[in-house]
N, C-alpha and C positions, 0 to 999 in steps of 0.2 A: 613394500612385497612380502609375501608369501612364498619362502625359497621352496617348498616342496613343488607347490603347482604354477607359480611363477605368475600369482591375480595379483592384486591389491588388497590388503586387508583393507576390510569396511569397520567404520564405528556406527553404532546404531545412536542418534542422538537422541532421538524421540519417537516410540513405538507409535501404530496405527490408532492409540487408544488414548496416549499423550498431546497426541496432535490435535484429533478432536476433544480434547479438556480443554488444552490451549484455546482451540476458536472458540467454544462455547464459552470460558472466560471472558474471552478477547468481545463477541459478542453481546455480554451480558453490559460490559463499560459502554460500547457504542450505543448501546439502546436507553442504557441511566444518563448516560450523558448528550442525549439526542431531544430536543424537546420535540420535532415530528419528524418521524422516522421516513416523513415524504419528502423532505430534506437532503434525505441519504443519499449517495452514489459511493460506491467502490469501485474502485479503477485495479484493477489488475495488470500488472507488466509483462507486457507477451515474454513469454508463451507461457513458464511456470507462475505467473502469476494470478493468470486469470481463470485457473482450477480454485486455485485458495484463494477468491474474492466468490466465488461462486458457492464455494462452500460456506463461506462465512456469510454469504446472503442468505443461505438455507438456515443454518444456526438463529440469523436474529429473526428469520419468519416463523421457525418453530417456538421461538420465545414470544412472538407478539403478534403471529397474525401475518404481519405484513412482511414483503419483499422489498431491501431496496434494491433502486436498479443497480445493473453492474457494466460495469466498461473493461476496455483492454486500450492500453498505452503502448504504443511501437516507441521505443526512446530514440529509435536512428531512421525513423519515416523520412523527416522532413530536415536533417541535419544539414547535409549537402546543398538543400537549398535557402537556409539560414545562413551559413557560412558564405554562400558567392551571394546573397545579396538580390536572388530570385523570389523567393517569396519575404513579404515585407509586414509589419503590425497595419495595420486600418485604424484602430480604432482605441488608439492609443491611450485616450481621453476616458476612456469605461472600464469600470470596474465591477468586475460582477456581484452580486450580492453575497456576503459573509457565507461562508458554508463550513460544517468542519471539517477539520482533514486529520485522518489517524494515519499513522506510521506503523507497519507491524512488519517487527524484525526477531528475529530468536533472541532471545535474553541469553545474553554469553558474555564472558566477563571480556575479551577480546575481539567485537564484530572489526570485518574485514574495512579498511580503510574509504573504500568506495561508500559504504553501507551508512558511516558513521558522518562519512563529510553531505552526502545527502541528506541528514537528519540535520545536522547543523544548520545546513541550508535552507531546511524547511521552516527549522526555528525561527533564524536568522528573519529569511522573507514574509514568513505568515504567523509567527510568534508576537512579532511587536504591534501594538495596540493604534501605531500609527496606518499600519496597510486597512485596517477594518476599522477606520474610520471614528473608533471610541477617542 
């Protein structure tokens, strides 16, 4: 806290230009790794992830002329129903066609534990070739 005005000090990690540059680099990687942009969908976790996904989609559109689909995910929307058993899986034997999964997160030395665990979960669950039927 700043003692003079009793307000918290803020550290700027990335300014607007640095964020734009990072999004352009991420967009370039997605375009390079995607065989068909029609198969790409960006999913933003509510509420701040959706605008980031929209900006990334705009970068991809600027590079290719094709705008990927953008969606939102509310991480707590069905949590209670799943835990209570009111919501159950119906198509357990069905697997969706394989699509690329991109985890976009800030590059820093120490990621928050929940971010690191989520990335590890993605790698473990979807990174194995057995998941994709290879």
